[in-house]
C-alpha positions as CSV (number, residue, x, y, z in Angstrom):
1,M,136.2,-213.7,5.6
2,T,134.0,-210.8,5.8
3,R,134.4,-207.8,8.2
4,F,130.9,-206.6,8.4
5,I,127.4,-208.2,8.4
6,H,126.4,-206.4,5.2
7,D,129.3,-207.8,3.3
8,Q,128.1,-211.2,4.2
9,F,124.5,-210.4,3.2
10,A,125.6,-208.9,-0.1
11,K,127.5,-212.1,-1.0
12,Q,124.8,-214.3,-0.1
13,Y,122.2,-212.1,-2.0
14,L,124.4,-211.9,-5.1
15,T,124.9,-215.7,-5.1
16,E,121.2,-216.3,-4.8
17,L,120.3,-213.8,-7.6
18,L,123.1,-214.8,-10.0
19,T,123.2,-218.6,-9.7
20,P,120.2,-219.3,-12.1
21,Y,122.4,-217.3,-14.8
22,G,125.8,-218.7,-14.4
23,Q,128.6,-219.8,-11.9
24,V,129.0,-217.8,-8.8
25,E,132.0,-217.9,-6.4
26,T,132.5,-215.8,-3.4
27,S,135.8,-214.8,-1.8
28,K,137.9,-215.7,-4.8
29,D,141.7,-215.1,-4.7
30,I,143.1,-213.4,-7.9
31,T,146.6,-214.5,-9.1
32,A,147.5,-211.4,-11.0
33,E,148.0,-209.5,-7.7
34,V,147.7,-210.6,-4.0
35,R,144.1,-209.4,-3.8
36,Q,140.8,-211.1,-3.2
37,I,137.5,-210.3,-4.8
38,D,134.1,-210.7,-3.2
39,V,132.1,-212.2,-6.0
40,L,133.0,-213.7,-9.1
41,F,130.3,-214.2,-11.7
42,I,130.7,-216.1,-15.0
43,P,127.5,-216.1,-17.3
44,L,126.3,-219.6,-18.4
45,F,127.1,-218.9,-22.1
46,F,130.6,-217.7,-21.2
47,A,131.3,-220.6,-19.0
48,K,130.4,-223.2,-21.8
49,I,133.1,-221.5,-23.9
50,I,135.8,-221.8,-21.4
């Protein structure tokens, strides 16, 4: 959930910008600590390795 409209805009913008180059997820929970990241980007060449 975003607090400000510019946060939502940035997530949508980055998603559209990075999707042709790899996998993009927004509002992803991280298990190492109780935190959440706004945008997770995994390049296509790296996604094939995983």
